[in-house]
C-alpha positions as CSV (number, residue, x, y, z in Angstrom):
1,M,70.7,95.8,135.0
2,A,73.8,95.5,133.6
3,R,72.2,94.6,130.4
4,S,70.7,98.1,130.2
5,T,74.2,99.6,131.5
6,R,75.9,98.1,128.3
7,R,73.4,99.2,126.3
8,N,73.7,102.7,127.7
9,S,77.7,102.5,127.8
10,G,77.4,101.7,123.9
11,A,74.8,104.3,123.4
12,A,77.2,106.9,124.8
13,R,80.3,105.8,122.9
14,R,78.3,106.2,119.5
15,D,76.9,109.9,120.7
16,Q,80.5,110.5,121.2
17,A,81.9,109.1,118.5
18,G,79.2,110.9,116.5
19,G,80.2,114.2,118.2
20,S,84.0,113.9,117.5
21,E,82.9,113.4,113.6
22,N,80.9,116.7,113.6
23,D,83.5,118.3,115.8
24,T,86.3,117.5,113.5
25,N,83.8,118.8,110.7
26,R,83.1,121.7,112.4
27,I,86.9,122.2,113.2
28,I,87.9,121.9,109.4
29,D,85.3,124.3,108.1
30,A,86.5,127.0,110.9
31,A,90.0,126.8,109.4
32,L,88.9,126.6,105.8
33,A,87.1,129.9,106.8
34,Q,90.2,131.5,108.6
35,I,92.4,130.6,106.1
36,Q,90.6,132.9,103.7
37,T,89.8,135.6,105.9
38,V,93.6,135.9,107.8
39,G,95.9,133.5,105.7
40,W,97.7,130.6,106.7
41,R,100.5,132.3,108.2
42,R,98.5,134.1,110.8
43,L,96.4,131.3,111.7
44,S,96.3,129.7,115.1
45,L,94.8,126.7,116.5
46,A,93.1,129.2,119.3
47,A,91.6,130.9,116.1
48,I,90.5,128.0,115.0
49,A,88.7,127.2,118.0
50,A,86.8,130.2,118.5
51,A,85.7,130.2,114.6
52,S,84.2,126.7,115.4
53,G,82.7,127.8,118.7
54,L,84.3,125.0,120.3
55,P,86.1,124.8,123.0
56,I,90.0,124.4,122.7
57,L,90.2,121.3,124.2
58,H,88.5,119.8,121.4
59,V,90.6,121.0,118.8
60,Y,93.4,119.4,120.9
61,R,91.4,116.3,121.2
62,N,91.2,115.9,117.3
63,F,94.2,117.6,116.0
64,T,97.6,118.1,117.0
65,S,98.5,121.2,114.9
66,K,97.1,123.1,112.0
67,Q,99.1,121.2,109.7
68,A,97.3,118.4,111.1
69,V,93.7,120.2,110.3
70,L,95.1,120.5,106.8
71,A,95.5,117.2,106.7
72,G,92.2,116.2,107.7
73,F,90.7,118.6,105.1
74,F,92.3,116.3,102.5
75,Q,91.3,113.2,103.9
76,R,87.9,114.4,103.8
77,V,88.2,115.4,100.0
78,D,89.4,111.6,99.4
79,E,86.3,110.0,101.1
80,A,84.6,112.7,99.0
81,V,85.8,111.2,95.7
82,L,85.9,107.2,97.0
83,T,82.4,107.3,98.1
84,E,80.6,104.9,95.4
85,P,83.5,105.2,92.7
86,P,82.6,104.6,89.3
87,A,82.1,101.5,88.4
88,A,83.6,99.9,85.2
89,E,81.8,99.4,82.2
90,E,82.2,96.9,79.3
91,G,85.3,98.2,77.3
92,E,86.2,101.0,79.6
93,H,89.9,101.9,79.4
94,P,90.9,102.2,83.5
95,R,92.0,106.0,82.2
96,D,88.3,106.8,81.7
97,R,87.7,105.9,85.4
98,L,90.9,107.7,86.8
99,F,89.4,110.8,85.1
100,D,86.2,111.0,86.5
101,L,87.7,110.1,89.7
102,M,90.3,113.1,89.6
103,M,87.2,115.4,88.3
104,R,85.2,114.4,91.2
105,R,88.3,115.4,93.2
106,F,88.2,119.0,91.7
107,D,84.4,119.0,92.2
108,A,84.7,118.3,95.7
109,L,87.3,121.3,96.2
110,R,85.5,123.5,94.6
111,P,83.6,125.1,97.3
112,Y,87.0,126.0,98.6
113,K,88.5,127.7,96.1
114,P,89.2,131.0,98.0
115,A,90.9,129.1,100.6
116,L,93.0,127.2,98.4
117,E,93.9,130.2,96.4
118,V,95.5,131.4,99.9
119,L,97.3,128.3,100.7
120,R,98.9,128.3,97.1
121,R,100.6,131.3,97.7
122,E,101.4,131.3,101.3
123,L,102.5,127.2,102.1
124,P,105.8,127.6,100.2
125,S,106.7,129.5,103.2
126,D,105.7,126.8,105.6
127,P,107.8,123.8,104.8
128,P,105.9,121.1,107.2
129,A,102.8,122.0,105.6
130,M,104.1,121.7,102.1
131,L,105.2,118.4,103.1
132,V,101.5,117.6,104.3
133,A,99.8,119.3,101.4
134,G,102.4,117.0,98.9
135,A,101.9,113.5,100.8
136,A,98.3,114.1,100.9
137,L,98.0,114.6,97.1
138,L,100.4,111.5,96.6
139,R,97.9,109.6,98.9
140,S,94.8,110.6,97.1
141,I,96.4,109.7,93.7
142,R,97.6,106.4,94.6
143,W,93.5,106.1,96.3
144,M,92.1,106.9,93.1
145,H,94.6,104.6,91.2
146,E,93.0,101.5,93.5
147,A,89.8,102.7,92.5
148,A,90.3,102.7,88.8
149,D,91.8,99.4,89.3
150,I,95.4,100.8,88.0
151,P,98.5,98.9,89.8
152,T,100.3,101.2,92.5
153,A,102.7,98.8,93.3
154,G,106.8,98.6,91.9
155,I,108.1,100.5,89.6
156,R,105.4,100.9,87.2
157,G,103.0,101.8,89.6
158,A,105.6,104.7,91.1
159,I,105.8,106.1,87.8
160,A,102.0,105.9,87.0
161,I,101.4,107.8,90.3
162,K,104.1,110.3,89.5
163,L,102.9,111.0,85.9
164,T,99.0,111.3,87.2
165,G,100.3,113.6,90.2
166,A,102.0,115.9,87.3
167,A,98.9,115.9,85.0
168,Y,96.9,116.7,88.6
169,V,98.9,119.5,89.0
170,A,99.2,121.4,85.6
171,T,95.2,120.6,85.4
172,A,94.8,122.2,88.6
173,R,96.3,125.7,87.2
174,V,93.7,126.0,84.7
175,W,90.8,124.2,87.1
176,R,91.9,127.4,89.2
177,R,90.7,129.8,86.4
178,D,88.1,127.7,85.2
179,D,84.4,128.9,86.3
180,S,82.1,127.5,84.0
181,P,79.3,125.5,85.6
182,D,80.5,122.1,83.7
183,L,84.4,123.0,84.1
184,G,84.8,122.3,80.5
185,Q,88.3,123.9,80.2
186,T,89.3,121.8,83.0
187,M,87.9,118.3,81.5
188,A,89.6,119.2,78.4
189,A,93.1,119.7,79.9
190,L,92.9,116.8,82.2
191,D,92.0,114.3,79.3
192,A,94.6,115.9,77.3
193,R,97.3,115.2,80.3
194,L,96.3,111.8,81.1
195,R,96.4,110.8,77.2
196,R,100.1,111.4,77.2
197,A,100.5,108.9,80.4
198,E,97.8,106.3,79.0
199,R,100.5,103.2,78.2
200,W,101.1,103.6,82.3
201,L,97.5,103.8,83.1
202,T,96.6,100.1,82.4
203,S,93.8,97.6,84.1
204,T,95.4,95.1,86.8
205,R,92.5,92.8,85.2
206,I,93.9,89.9,82.8
207,S,91.7,89.8,79.9
208,R,90.4,86.1,78.5
209,P,88.8,85.2,75.9
210,S,84.6,85.2,76.0
211,G,83.7,81.9,78.1
212,E,86.8,81.0,78.7
213,P,86.8,79.6,82.6
214,L,89.3,80.7,85.2
215,S,92.0,78.0,85.6
216,A,91.4,76.3,89.1
């Protein structure tokens, strides 16, 4: 009987976890839809709860503020980017893997362009939200560097992240106007900007002559 109870308790916890994840996504999606409709400044947690079809208690359990909902959205984007990152190919430069990851991020953001345009206009008047967005971007770039096998530690890593961040922000201006199916203009802009920072985007791997064993 006790074993059956433990199994049932475990199943209940899994159901609760799955429900919580579903609630999180519903809340984020509702917030993005509301941002597109009423804007960021007028957005409230009560409106998000109503739009999501969830009790406000569910919003409270998942997020402490609308800035936290914004951070949750950016984390969801990061998870989409980092799912099965591109594997390194023979002779491939880490910059190429970083390019693929950054384009994957633009692809993940593409369905939310209208809401992001509202955020671009209105976030500057909300310093806490700007801090959240800035921190989220730096975190995203750091993880893309890690996935591309580009060092993130020390002064060199900090410079590389800063340069990549600048490349991303500049490319985002092109991306906002790029409605082509293949995002050709965005790809060209990103490639040009990453090439300017190429000497900082080196791999952590140590090259060895073919067949040379690793030292013991």
